Structures are given as C-alpha cells and as structure tokens.
All heavy atoms as a GROMACS GRO file, in nm:
protein
  603
    1MET      N    1  14.084  -0.631  12.055
    1MET     CA    2  13.963  -0.580  12.076
    1MET      C    3  13.858  -0.650  11.988
    1MET      O    4  13.794  -0.596  11.905
    1MET     CB    5  13.961  -0.430  12.043
    1MET     CG    6  14.042  -0.343  12.126
    1MET     SD    7  14.012  -0.176  12.094
    1MET     CE    8  14.167  -0.107  12.175
    2ALA      N    9  13.848  -0.772  12.000
    2ALA     CA   10  13.753  -0.861  11.944
    2ALA      C   11  13.619  -0.817  11.964
    2ALA      O   12  13.569  -0.772  12.067
    2ALA     CB   13  13.771  -1.007  11.976
    3GLY      N   14  13.536  -0.808  11.856
    3GLY     CA   15  13.392  -0.772  11.863
    3GLY      C   16  13.364  -0.631  11.836
    3GLY      O   17  13.257  -0.604  11.830
    4MET      N   18  13.469  -0.541  11.838
    4MET     CA   19  13.443  -0.405  11.811
    4MET      C   20  13.457  -0.387  11.660
    4MET      O   21  13.542  -0.436  11.596
    4MET     CB   22  13.543  -0.319  11.881
    4MET     CG   23  13.522  -0.306  12.023
    4MET     SD   24  13.613  -0.163  12.096
    4MET     CE   25  13.655  -0.230  12.253
    5ASP      N   26  13.376  -0.289  11.610
    5ASP     CA   27  13.397  -0.244  11.468
    5ASP      C   28  13.516  -0.170  11.452
    5ASP      O   29  13.568  -0.108  11.554
    5ASP     CB   30  13.264  -0.188  11.408
    5ASP     CG   31  13.228  -0.062  11.478
    5ASP    OD1   32  13.324   0.016  11.532
    5ASP    OD2   33  13.103  -0.021  11.483
    6THR      N   34  13.552  -0.147  11.329
    6THR     CA   35  13.680  -0.071  11.305
    6THR      C   36  13.676   0.075  11.348
    6THR      O   37  13.775   0.130  11.413
    6THR     CB   38  13.711  -0.067  11.158
    6THR    OG1   39  13.720  -0.212  11.111
    6THR    CG2   40  13.852  -0.005  11.117
    7ASN      N   41  13.554   0.135  11.334
    7ASN     CA   42  13.538   0.275  11.389
    7ASN      C   43  13.560   0.285  11.531
    7ASN      O   44  13.629   0.383  11.576
    7ASN     CB   45  13.400   0.331  11.349
    7ASN     CG   46  13.387   0.480  11.362
    7ASN    OD1   47  13.477   0.560  11.347
    7ASN    ND2   48  13.267   0.511  11.407
    8THR      N   49  13.499   0.202  11.605
    8THR     CA   50  13.510   0.210  11.752
    8THR      C   51  13.656   0.176  11.794
    8THR      O   52  13.705   0.243  11.879
    8THR     CB   53  13.419   0.103  11.816
    8THR    OG1   54  13.280   0.122  11.770
    8THR    CG2   55  13.424   0.109  11.968
    9GLU      N   56  13.718   0.079  11.724
    9GLU     CA   57  13.863   0.047  11.758
    9GLU      C   58  13.950   0.178  11.730
    9GLU      O   59  14.041   0.201  11.812
    9GLU     CB   60  13.907  -0.066  11.673
    9GLU     CG   61  13.862  -0.197  11.716
    9GLU     CD   62  13.907  -0.312  11.630
    9GLU    OE1   63  14.019  -0.300  11.575
    9GLU    OE2   64  13.845  -0.413  11.614
   10ASN      N   65  13.924   0.239  11.625
   10ASN     CA   66  13.997   0.367  11.589
   10ASN      C   67  13.973   0.471  11.695
   10ASN      O   68  14.068   0.549  11.737
   10ASN     CB   69  13.956   0.411  11.453
   10ASN     CG   70  14.018   0.327  11.331
   10ASN    OD1   71  14.099   0.247  11.366
   10ASN    ND2   72  13.956   0.340  11.225
   11ARG      N   73  13.855   0.492  11.735
   11ARG     CA   74  13.818   0.597  11.824
   11ARG      C   75  13.890   0.563  11.968
   11ARG      O   76  13.943   0.654  12.042
   11ARG     CB   77  13.669   0.602  11.846
   11ARG     CG   78  13.602   0.671  11.724
   11ARG     CD   79  13.453   0.674  11.729
   11ARG     NE   80  13.407   0.747  11.845
   11ARG     CZ   81  13.287   0.741  11.906
   11ARG    NH1   82  13.199   0.655  11.853
   11ARG    NH2   83  13.261   0.816  12.007
   12VAL      N   84  13.874   0.434  12.002
   12VAL     CA   85  13.953   0.387  12.134
   12VAL      C   86  14.099   0.410  12.125
   12VAL      O   87  14.154   0.463  12.217
   12VAL     CB   88  13.917   0.246  12.167
   12VAL    CG1   89  13.994   0.204  12.280
   12VAL    CG2   90  13.765   0.228  12.202
   13GLU      N   91  14.164   0.382  12.011
   13GLU     CA   92  14.300   0.401  11.993
   13GLU      C   93  14.332   0.546  12.008
   13GLU      O   94  14.446   0.594  12.064
   13GLU     CB   95  14.344   0.341  11.863
   13GLU     CG   96  14.499   0.348  11.850
   13GLU     CD   97  14.544   0.280  11.715
   13GLU    OE1   98  14.470   0.190  11.664
   13GLU    OE2   99  14.641   0.318  11.662
   14ALA      N  100  14.251   0.627  11.942
   14ALA     CA  101  14.284   0.776  11.935
   14ALA      C  102  14.269   0.834  12.081
   14ALA      O  103  14.352   0.910  12.124
   14ALA     CB  104  14.184   0.854  11.856
   15LEU      N  105  14.180   0.782  12.162
   15LEU     CA  106  14.157   0.820  12.300
   15LEU      C  107  14.284   0.775  12.386
   15LEU      O  108  14.335   0.854  12.466
   15LEU     CB  109  14.031   0.772  12.364
   15LEU     CG  110  13.899   0.839  12.306
   15LEU    CD1  111  13.785   0.764  12.362
   15LEU    CD2  112  13.896   0.984  12.354
   16GLU      N  113  14.321   0.652  12.364
   16GLU     CA  114  14.446   0.611  12.436
   16GLU      C  115  14.569   0.697  12.401
   16GLU      O  116  14.642   0.721  12.489
   16GLU     CB  117  14.472   0.464  12.392
   16GLU     CG  118  14.364   0.367  12.452
   16GLU     CD  119  14.380   0.221  12.410
   16GLU    OE1  120  14.441   0.201  12.297
   16GLU    OE2  121  14.331   0.131  12.470
   17VAL      N  122  14.585   0.733  12.273
   17VAL     CA  123  14.698   0.818  12.232
   17VAL      C  124  14.688   0.947  12.312
   17VAL      O  125  14.781   1.007  12.360
   17VAL     CB  126  14.706   0.834  12.083
   17VAL    CG1  127  14.807   0.940  12.050
   17VAL    CG2  128  14.736   0.704  12.016
   18ARG      N  129  14.567   1.014  12.300
   18ARG     CA  130  14.546   1.146  12.368
   18ARG      C  131  14.578   1.128  12.512
   18ARG      O  132  14.635   1.213  12.578
   18ARG     CB  133  14.406   1.190  12.339
   18ARG     CG  134  14.372   1.235  12.205
   18ARG     CD  135  14.239   1.285  12.192
   18ARG     NE  136  14.215   1.408  12.272
   18ARG     CZ  137  14.098   1.463  12.287
   18ARG    NH1  138  13.992   1.412  12.220
   18ARG    NH2  139  14.080   1.559  12.366
   19LEU      N  140  14.537   1.022  12.574
   19LEU     CA  141  14.554   1.004  12.720
   19LEU      C  142  14.704   0.992  12.757
   19LEU      O  143  14.755   1.048  12.841
   19LEU     CB  144  14.486   0.882  12.766
   19LEU     CG  145  14.493   0.839  12.907
   19LEU    CD1  146  14.442   0.965  13.003
   19LEU    CD2  147  14.421   0.715  12.947
   20ALA      N  148  14.777   0.928  12.669
   20ALA     CA  149  14.918   0.907  12.684
   20ALA      C  150  14.984   1.042  12.687
   20ALA      O  151  15.072   1.080  12.765
   20ALA     CB  152  14.979   0.815  12.580
   21PHE      N  153  14.951   1.125  12.578
   21PHE     CA  154  15.009   1.261  12.575
   21PHE      C  155  14.963   1.350  12.688
   21PHE      O  156  15.051   1.423  12.746
   21PHE     CB  157  14.959   1.333  12.445
   21PHE     CG  158  15.045   1.284  12.322
   21PHE    CD1  159  14.968   1.221  12.216
   21PHE    CD2  160  15.177   1.309  12.315
   21PHE    CE1  161  15.043   1.189  12.108
   21PHE    CE2  162  15.243   1.263  12.201
   21PHE     CZ  163  15.181   1.210  12.096
   22GLN      N  164  14.845   1.339  12.741
   22GLN     CA  165  14.798   1.404  12.849
   22GLN      C  166  14.878   1.376  12.979
   22GLN      O  167  14.916   1.450  13.064
   22GLN     CB  168  14.652   1.403  12.871
   22GLN     CG  169  14.568   1.472  12.766
   22GLN     CD  170  14.422   1.468  12.790
   22GLN    OE1  171  14.377   1.397  12.872
   22GLN    NE2  172  14.346   1.531  12.685
   23ASP      N  173  14.898   1.251  12.980
   23ASP     CA  174  14.973   1.191  13.098
   23ASP      C  175  15.132   1.250  13.107
   23ASP      O  176  15.169   1.289  13.203
   23ASP     CB  177  14.991   1.045  13.103
   23ASP     CG  178  14.867   0.972  13.155
   23ASP    OD1  179  14.781   1.039  13.214
   23ASP    OD2  180  14.857   0.851  13.137
   24GLU      N  181  15.175   1.257  12.984
   24GLU     CA  182  15.316   1.316  12.976
   24GLU      C  183  15.306   1.476  13.010
   24GLU      O  184  15.396   1.524  13.076
   24GLU     CB  185  15.375   1.300  12.826
   24GLU     CG  186  15.423   1.159  12.800
   24GLU     CD  187  15.467   1.144  12.660
   24GLU    OE1  188  15.506   1.247  12.597
   24GLU    OE2  189  15.463   1.037  12.602
   25LEU      N  190  15.203   1.535  12.952
   25LEU     CA  191  15.199   1.680  12.987
   25LEU      C  192  15.169   1.704  13.139
   25LEU      O  193  15.237   1.793  13.189
   25LEU     CB  194  15.079   1.735  12.901
   25LEU     CG  195  15.048   1.887  12.926
   25LEU    CD1  196  15.172   1.966  12.889
   25LEU    CD2  197  14.928   1.926  12.848
   26LEU      N  198  15.087   1.620  13.195
   26LEU     CA  199  15.062   1.635  13.337
   26LEU      C  200  15.192   1.618  13.413
   26LEU      O  201  15.226   1.698  13.517
   26LEU     CB  202  14.962   1.538  13.381
   26LEU     CG  203  14.916   1.547  13.533
   26LEU    CD1  204  14.859   1.689  13.555
   26LEU    CD2  205  14.808   1.444  13.555
   27ASP      N  206  15.281   1.517  13.377
   27ASP     CA  207  15.407   1.491  13.434
   27ASP      C  208  15.501   1.621  13.427
   27ASP      O  209  15.559   1.667  13.529
   27ASP     CB  210  15.472   1.375  13.395
   27ASP     CG  211  15.418   1.236  13.433
   27ASP    OD1  212  15.332   1.243  13.532
   27ASP    OD2  213  15.432   1.140  13.372
   28ALA      N  214  15.504   1.668  13.310
   28ALA     CA  215  15.576   1.793  13.288
   28ALA      C  216  15.529   1.912  13.365
   28ALA      O  217  15.614   1.984  13.423
   28ALA     CB  218  15.579   1.827  13.141
   29LEU      N  219  15.391   1.936  13.364
   29LEU     CA  220  15.346   2.040  13.458
   29LEU      C  221  15.378   2.027  13.610
   29LEU      O  222  15.405   2.116  13.669
   29LEU     CB  223  15.192   2.059  13.418
   29LEU     CG  224  15.158   2.110  13.288
   29LEU    CD1  225  15.000   2.101  13.265
   29LEU    CD2  226  15.197   2.254  13.272
   30ASN      N  227  15.358   1.898  13.645
   30ASN     CA  228  15.384   1.873  13.792
   30ASN      C  229  15.540   1.913  13.820
   30ASN      O  230  15.568   1.963  13.917
   30ASN     CB  231  15.366   1.730  13.826
   30ASN     CG  232  15.218   1.709  13.848
   30ASN    OD1  233  15.140   1.794  13.882
   30ASN    ND2  234  15.167   1.581  13.830
   31ALA      N  235  15.632   1.875  13.725
   31ALA     CA  236  15.773   1.902  13.752
   31ALA      C  237  15.782   2.052  13.745
   31ALA      O  238  15.877   2.097  13.833
   31ALA     CB  239  15.845   1.829  13.644
   32THR      N  240  15.719   2.134  13.658
   32THR     CA  241  15.735   2.276  13.652
   32THR      C  242  15.684   2.329  13.781
   32THR      O  243  15.761   2.427  13.838
   32THR     CB  244  15.663   2.331  13.536
   32THR    OG1  245  15.720   2.263  13.412
   32THR    CG2  246  15.669   2.474  13.533
   33VAL      N  247  15.582   2.287  13.835
   33VAL     CA  248  15.515   2.350  13.949
   33VAL      C  249  15.616   2.321  14.077
   33VAL      O  250  15.644   2.409  14.162
   33VAL     CB  251  15.379   2.300  13.983
   33VAL    CG1  252  15.329   2.337  14.120
   33VAL    CG2  253  15.284   2.334  13.885
   34ALA      N  254  15.667   2.196  14.079
   34ALA     CA  255  15.761   2.163  14.181
   34ALA      C  256  15.889   2.257  14.182
   34ALA      O  257  15.933   2.306  14.290
   34ALA     CB  258  15.797   2.016  14.184
   35ARG      N  259  15.946   2.267  14.062
   35ARG     CA  260  16.058   2.359  14.041
   35ARG      C  261  16.035   2.496  14.080
   35ARG      O  262  16.108   2.563  14.154
   35ARG     CB  263  16.120   2.355  13.898
   35ARG     CG  264  16.230   2.431  13.870
   35ARG     CD  265  16.267   2.433  13.726
   35ARG     NE  266  16.156   2.454  13.628
   35ARG     CZ  267  16.114   2.580  13.604
   35ARG    NH1  268  16.163   2.678  13.653
   35ARG    NH2  269  16.010   2.588  13.516
   36GLN      N  270  15.904   2.556  14.031
   36GLN     CA  271  15.879   2.688  14.076
   36GLN      C  272  15.862   2.708  14.221
   36GLN      O  273  15.903   2.809  14.274
   36GLN     CB  274  15.751   2.732  13.990
   36GLN     CG  275  15.782   2.753  13.848
   36GLN     CD  276  15.648   2.791  13.773
   36GLN    OE1  277  15.541   2.767  13.819
   36GLN    NE2  278  15.669   2.839  13.653
   37GLN      N  279  15.801   2.599  14.295
   37GLN     CA  280  15.780   2.612  14.436
   37GLN      C  281  15.926   2.633  14.508
   37GLN      O  282  15.936   2.700  14.601
   37GLN     CB  283  15.705   2.499  14.486
   37GLN     CG  284  15.666   2.511  14.624
   37GLN     CD  285  15.584   2.645  14.670
   37GLN    OE1  286  15.489   2.668  14.613
   37GLN    NE2  287  15.639   2.721  14.758
   38LYS      N  288  16.023   2.542  14.454
   38LYS     CA  289  16.151   2.551  14.513
   38LYS      C  290  16.215   2.686  14.492
   38LYS      O  291  16.273   2.750  14.592
   38LYS     CB  292  16.244   2.454  14.455
   38LYS     CG  293  16.217   2.307  14.499
   38LYS     CD  294  16.313   2.209  14.430
   38LYS     CE  295  16.277   2.066  14.468
   38LYS     NZ  296  16.374   1.971  14.411
   39GLU      N  297  16.183   2.759  14.369
   39GLU     CA  298  16.242   2.876  14.350
   39GLU      C  299  16.174   2.978  14.435
   39GLU      O  300  16.243   3.076  14.484
   39GLU     CB  301  16.224   2.917  14.192
   39GLU     CG  302  16.310   2.841  14.104
   39GLU     CD  303  16.286   2.858  13.956
   39GLU    OE1  304  16.205   2.958  13.922
   39GLU    OE2  305  16.341   2.800  13.873
   40ILE      N  306  16.040   2.987  14.458
   40ILE     CA  307  15.967   3.069  14.540
   40ILE      C  308  16.024   3.060  14.688
   40ILE      O  309  16.044   3.159  14.750
   40ILE     CB  310  15.817   3.040  14.536
   40ILE    CG1  311  15.752   3.075  14.404
   40ILE    CG2  312  15.744   3.102  14.651
   40ILE    CD1  313  15.620   3.036  14.373
   41ASP      N  314  16.041   2.940  14.732
   41ASP     CA  315  16.099   2.914  14.864
   41ASP      C  316  16.228   2.987  14.879
   41ASP      O  317  16.256   3.045  14.987
   41ASP     CB  318  16.096   2.760  14.904
   41ASP     CG  319  15.967   2.705  14.920
   41ASP    OD1  320  15.866   2.771  14.930
   41ASP    OD2  321  15.958   2.579  14.918
   42LEU      N  322  16.315   2.967  14.782
   42LEU     CA  323  16.453   3.022  14.793
   42LEU      C  324  16.435   3.173  14.783
   42LEU      O  325  16.511   3.246  14.857
   42LEU     CB  326  16.535   2.974  14.669
   42LEU     CG  327  16.674   3.029  14.658
   42LEU    CD1  328  16.754   2.997  14.781
   42LEU    CD2  329  16.741   2.982  14.533
   43LEU      N  330  16.352   3.239  14.704
   43LEU     CA  331  16.335   3.377  14.695
   43LEU      C  332  16.290   3.421  14.825
   43LEU      O  333  16.332   3.536  14.872
   43LEU     CB  334  16.247   3.415  14.570
   43LEU     CG  335  16.313   3.396  14.446
   43LEU    CD1  336  16.187   3.416  14.333
   43LEU    CD2  337  16.421   3.486  14.413
   44GLN      N  338  16.188   3.358  14.889
   44GLN     CA  339  16.143   3.401  15.015
   44GLN      C  340  16.244   3.409  15.117
   44GLN      O  341  16.261   3.499  15.208
   44GLN     CB  342  16.021   3.319  15.066
   44GLN     CG  343  15.894   3.348  14.981
   44GLN     CD  344  15.780   3.252  15.019
   44GLN    OE1  345  15.798   3.137  15.059
   44GLN    NE2  346  15.655   3.312  15.016
   45GLN      N  347  16.336   3.295  15.115
   45GLN     CA  348  16.442   3.295  15.224
   45GLN      C  349  16.545   3.415  15.184
   45GLN      O  350  16.591   3.467  15.287
   45GLN     CB  351  16.513   3.160  15.198
   45GLN     CG  352  16.638   3.144  15.299
   45GLN     CD  353  16.705   3.014  15.279
   45GLN    OE1  354  16.667   2.929  15.184
   45GLN    NE2  355  16.801   2.978  15.366
   46GLN      N  356  16.569   3.442  15.064
   46GLN     CA  357  16.654   3.553  15.036
   46GLN      C  358  16.600   3.681  15.071
   46GLN      O  359  16.684   3.778  15.133
   46GLN     CB  360  16.685   3.555  14.887
   46GLN     CG  361  16.766   3.441  14.841
   46GLN     CD  362  16.792   3.430  14.692
   46GLN    OE1  363  16.706   3.484  14.613
   46GLN    NE2  364  16.886   3.359  14.642
   47ILE      N  365  16.483   3.700  15.066
   47ILE     CA  366  16.406   3.830  15.105
   47ILE      C  367  16.417   3.837  15.260
   47ILE      O  368  16.439   3.952  15.306
   47ILE     CB  369  16.257   3.823  15.061
   47ILE    CG1  370  16.255   3.855  14.910
   47ILE    CG2  371  16.185   3.938  15.130
   47ILE    CD1  372  16.108   3.845  14.845
   48ARG      N  373  16.394   3.727  15.330
   48ARG     CA  374  16.397   3.740  15.476
   48ARG      C  375  16.539   3.779  15.513
   48ARG      O  376  16.563   3.857  15.605
   48ARG     CB  377  16.370   3.596  15.538
   48ARG     CG  378  16.221   3.582  15.546
   48ARG     CD  379  16.176   3.458  15.631
   48ARG     NE  380  16.228   3.331  15.575
   48ARG     CZ  381  16.160   3.251  15.487
   48ARG    NH1  382  16.040   3.299  15.450
   48ARG    NH2  383  16.206   3.144  15.438
   49LEU      N  384  16.645   3.717  15.453
   49LEU     CA  385  16.782   3.755  15.488
   49LEU      C  386  16.818   3.901  15.456
   49LEU      O  387  16.877   3.955  15.531
   49LEU     CB  388  16.880   3.667  15.412
   49LEU     CG  389  16.885   3.521  15.458
   49LEU    CD1  390  16.962   3.426  15.360
   49LEU    CD2  391  16.935   3.503  15.591
   50LEU      N  392  16.767   3.945  15.342
   50LEU     CA  393  16.788   4.091  15.300
   50LEU      C  394  16.717   4.175  15.394
   50LEU      O  395  16.769   4.276  15.452
   50LEU     CB  396  16.738   4.107  15.164
   50LEU     CG  397  16.825   4.061  15.053
   50LEU    CD1  398  16.756   4.085  14.915
   50LEU    CD2  399  16.947   4.135  15.050
   51TYR      N  400  16.604   4.140  15.446
   51TYR     CA  401  16.526   4.218  15.538
   51TYR      C  402  16.605   4.222  15.686
   51TYR      O  403  16.611   4.332  15.745
   51TYR     CB  404  16.391   4.167  15.558
   51TYR     CG  405  16.312   4.249  15.663
   51TYR    CD1  406  16.259   4.378  15.636
   51TYR    CD2  407  16.282   4.195  15.790
   51TYR    CE1  408  16.183   4.449  15.719
   51TYR    CE2  409  16.208   4.271  15.882
   51TYR     CZ  410  16.161   4.394  15.839
   51TYR     OH  411  16.087   4.471  15.938
   52GLN      N  412  16.654   4.108  15.714
   52GLN     CA  413  16.728   4.111  15.842
   52GLN      C  414  16.857   4.195  15.831
   52GLN      O  415  16.899   4.257  15.925
   52GLN     CB  416  16.768   3.959  15.874
   52GLN     CG  417  16.651   3.881  15.913
   52GLN     CD  418  16.686   3.736  15.931
   52GLN    OE1  419  16.801   3.686  15.901
   52GLN    NE2  420  16.598   3.649  15.967
   53GLN      N  421  16.927   4.177  15.717
   53GLN     CA  422  17.050   4.270  15.694
   53GLN      C  423  17.011   4.417  15.696
   53GLN      O  424  17.075   4.507  15.756
   53GLN     CB  425  17.113   4.240  15.562
   53GLN     CG  426  17.180   4.099  15.569
   53GLN     CD  427  17.231   4.065  15.428
   53GLN    OE1  428  17.219   4.133  15.323
   53GLN    NE2  429  17.296   3.944  15.419
   54PHE      N  430  16.898   4.447  15.633
   54PHE     CA  431  16.840   4.587  15.628
   54PHE      C  432  16.818   4.634  15.766
   54PHE      O  433  16.860   4.746  15.803
   54PHE     CB  434  16.727   4.600  15.530
   54PHE     CG  435  16.654   4.728  15.549
   54PHE    CD1  436  16.712   4.840  15.468
   54PHE    CD2  437  16.541   4.749  15.615
   54PHE    CE1  438  16.648   4.969  15.477
   54PHE    CE2  439  16.471   4.880  15.630
   54PHE     CZ  440  16.537   4.975  15.555
   55ARG      N  441  16.747   4.547  15.844
   55ARG     CA  442  16.718   4.596  15.984
   55ARG      C  443  16.838   4.612  16.068
   55ARG      O  444  16.849   4.698  16.145
   55ARG     CB  445  16.610   4.499  16.054
   55ARG     CG  446  16.482   4.478  15.986
   55ARG     CD  447  16.405   4.602  16.000
   55ARG     NE  448  16.358   4.624  16.132
   55ARG     CZ  449  16.316   4.738  16.188
   55ARG    NH1  450  16.310   4.842  16.107
   55ARG    NH2  451  16.300   4.747  16.311
   56SER      N  452  16.937   4.528  16.053
   56SER     CA  453  17.053   4.523  16.143
   56SER      C  454  17.140   4.643  16.091
   56SER      O  455  17.226   4.698  16.176
   56SER     CB  456  17.137   4.408  16.126
   56SER     OG  457  17.181   4.389  16.001
   57ALA      N  458  17.122   4.708  15.973
   57ALA     CA  459  17.200   4.811  15.917
   57ALA      C  460  17.146   4.950  15.961
   57ALA      O  461  17.203   5.057  15.956
   57ALA     CB  462  17.220   4.813  15.775
   58GLN      N  463  17.018   4.946  16.011
   58GLN     CA  464  16.947   5.069  16.055
   58GLN      C  465  17.000   5.111  16.187
   58GLN      O  466  17.022   5.030  16.282
   58GLN     CB  467  16.805   5.045  16.059
   58GLN     CG  468  16.733   5.004  15.936
   58GLN     CD  469  16.754   5.116  15.830
   58GLN    OE1  470  16.715   5.234  15.851
   58GLN    NE2  471  16.809   5.081  15.724
   59PRO      N  472  17.012   5.240  16.204
   59PRO     CA  473  17.063   5.304  16.338
   59PRO      C  474  16.953   5.266  16.441
   59PRO      O  475  16.839   5.276  16.402
   59PRO     CB  476  17.074   5.450  16.306
   59PRO     CG  477  17.001   5.475  16.182
   59PRO     CD  478  17.002   5.355  16.102
   60ASP      N  479  16.993   5.230  16.542
   60ASP     CA  480  16.892   5.190  16.662
   60ASP      C  481  16.880   5.300  16.766
   60ASP      O  482  16.883   5.277  16.880
   60ASP     CB  483  16.932   5.068  16.723
   60ASP     CG  484  16.815   4.988  16.801
   60ASP    OD1  485  16.699   5.039  16.762
   60ASP    OD2  486  16.839   4.902  16.875
   61ASP      N  487  16.863   5.442  16.714
   61ASP     CA  488  16.857   5.536  16.813
   61ASP      C  489  16.716   5.611  16.793
   61ASP      O  490  16.701   5.682  16.710
   61ASP     CB  491  16.973   5.647  16.792
   61ASP     CG  492  16.971   5.687  16.643
   61ASP    OD1  493  16.900   5.643  16.561
   61ASP    OD2  494  17.064   5.761  16.601
   62GLY      N  495  16.635   5.581  16.881
   62GLY     CA  496  16.510   5.637  16.896
   62GLY      C  497  16.410   5.559  16.819
   62GLY      O  498  16.419   5.440  16.768
   63PRO      N  499  16.283   5.613  16.801
   63PRO     CA  500  16.185   5.537  16.738
   63PRO      C  501  16.207   5.521  16.590
   63PRO      O  502  16.272   5.600  16.518
   63PRO     CB  503  16.052   5.628  16.759
   63PRO     CG  504  16.108   5.764  16.791
   63PRO     CD  505  16.241   5.736  16.851
   64ALA      N  506  16.158   5.408  16.546
   64ALA     CA  507  16.180   5.381  16.391
   64ALA      C  508  16.105   5.492  16.304
   64ALA      O  509  15.993   5.531  16.344
   64ALA     CB  510  16.133   5.244  16.356
   65THR      N  511  16.170   5.535  16.206
   65THR     CA  512  16.108   5.621  16.108
   65THR      C  513  16.074   5.564  15.985
   65THR      O  514  16.145   5.465  15.940
   65THR     CB  515  16.188   5.747  16.081
   65THR    OG1  516  16.312   5.697  16.020
   65THR    CG2  517  16.220   5.826  16.205
   66SER      N  518  15.962   5.601  15.922
   66SER     CA  519  15.934   5.538  15.801
   66SER      C  520  15.948   5.647  15.696
   66SER      O  521  15.978   5.757  15.720
   66SER     CB  522  15.780   5.492  15.797
   66SER     OG  523  15.699   5.610  15.798
   67LEU      N  524  15.937   5.605  15.568
   67LEU     CA  525  15.954   5.700  15.465
   67LEU      C  526  15.844   5.806  15.472
   67LEU      O  527  15.873   5.921  15.431
   67LEU     CB  528  15.934   5.631  15.318
   67LEU     CG  529  16.053   5.543  15.280
   67LEU    CD1  530  16.022   5.474  15.153
   67LEU    CD2  531  16.175   5.627  15.273
   68ARG      N  532  15.717   5.768  15.519
   68ARG     CA  533  15.621   5.876  15.539
   68ARG      C  534  15.664   5.978  15.634
   68ARG      O  535  15.623   6.092  15.615
   68ARG     CB  536  15.499   5.798  15.598
   68ARG     CG  537  15.382   5.895  15.603
   68ARG     CD  538  15.251   5.830  15.651
   68ARG     NE  539  15.222   5.717  15.562
   68ARG     CZ  540  15.149   5.611  15.591
   68ARG    NH1  541  15.095   5.600  15.710
   68ARG    NH2  542  15.104   5.526  15.498
   69ASP      N  543  15.738   5.943  15.745
   69ASP     CA  544  15.794   6.031  15.831
   69ASP      C  545  15.889   6.136  15.778
   69ASP      O  546  15.909   6.250  15.827
   69ASP     CB  547  15.853   5.977  15.957
   69ASP     CG  548  15.749   5.900  16.031
   69ASP    OD1  549  15.624   5.934  16.031
   69ASP    OD2  550  15.792   5.791  16.099
   70GLU      N  551  15.966   6.086  15.674
   70GLU     CA  552  16.075   6.156  15.629
   70GLU      C  553  16.026   6.258  15.503
   70GLU      O  554  16.087   6.347  15.471
   70GLU     CB  555  16.185   6.074  15.572
   70GLU     CG  556  16.248   5.992  15.673
   70GLU     CD  557  16.347   5.884  15.617
   70GLU    OE1  558  16.379   5.906  15.512
   70GLU    OE2  559  16.389   5.806  15.695
   71ILE      N  560  15.910   6.224  15.444
   71ILE     CA  561  15.857   6.312  15.337
   71ILE      C  562  15.773   6.424  15.401
   71ILE      O  563  15.681   6.395  15.470
   71ILE     CB  564  15.786   6.224  15.244
   71ILE    CG1  565  15.858   6.110  15.183
   71ILE    CG2  566  15.721   6.313  15.122
   71ILE    CD1  567  15.787   6.018  15.088
   72PRO      N  568  15.802   6.553  15.363
   72PRO     CA  569  15.721   6.658  15.401
   72PRO      C  570  15.582   6.647  15.348
   72PRO      O  571  15.563   6.610  15.241
   72PRO     CB  572  15.794   6.788  15.367
   72PRO     CG  573  15.879   6.742  15.243
   72PRO     CD  574  15.917   6.597  15.272
   73PRO      N  575  15.488   6.695  15.437
   73PRO     CA  576  15.345   6.692  15.384
   73PRO      C  577  15.330   6.786  15.264
   73PRO      O  578  15.392   6.902  15.259
   73PRO     CB  579  15.272   6.736  15.508
   73PRO     CG  580  15.365   6.812  15.604
   73PRO     CD  581  15.493   6.746  15.568
   74HIS      N  582  15.226   6.762  15.191
   74HIS     CA  583  15.199   6.846  15.071
   74HIS      C  584  15.084   6.939  15.116
   74HIS      O  585  14.988   6.890  15.175
   74HIS     CB  586  15.160   6.758  14.949
   74HIS     CG  587  15.266   6.682  14.900
   74HIS    ND1  588  15.375   6.723  14.833
   74HIS    CD2  589  15.289   6.540  14.910
   74HIS    CE1  590  15.451   6.632  14.790
   74HIS    NE2  591  15.411   6.513  14.848
   75TYR      N  592  15.098   7.075  15.090
   75TYR     CA  593  15.001   7.165  15.128
   75TYR      C  594  14.920   7.205  15.016
   75TYR      O  595  14.963   7.210  14.897
   75TYR     CB  596  15.060   7.287  15.198
   75TYR     CG  597  15.124   7.244  15.334
   75TYR    CD1  598  15.265   7.238  15.344
   75TYR    CD2  599  15.049   7.223  15.441
   75TYR    CE1  600  15.315   7.203  15.467
   75TYR    CE2  601  15.102   7.196  15.564
   75TYR     CZ  602  15.240   7.184  15.568
   75TYR     OH  603  15.294   7.148  15.689
   0.00000   0.00000   0.00000
C-alpha cells in the first residue's frame, strides 16, 4: 500500500480483518438456514404423514365430527 500513511493502512487492514470475519459468519449463517430448512421440510412431511394416518384411523360412518360437536354447549 505505497503512498498511504500508517493510520490509513491500519484502518484498511482492520476493515479487511472485519470483512473476513463477516464472510465466515455469513457462511455459517447460510449453512444454519439451509440446515433448518431441511429440518422444516422433514417436519412438514412427518406432519402430513401423521395427518394421513389420523384420517385413515377415523371411522368413516356419517358426517365428520369435530371436537366442537362433541363438547356440550355451555349455558
């Protein structure tokens, strides 16, 4: 860095170090987000399978009832 004074060289070097650390942090955060998205996708798939199992285990005689239909009204 010919022609720069020592203070400017130190400031540029400090910025380069900070940038390098921020690049590493960004890579780590990207990896974390990608991993979490895979986990979310897997959990959604598991929920769909559980819902399908739940629906197939329900008796299919007459109209579907909800919990609201089974709970007596409050007077």
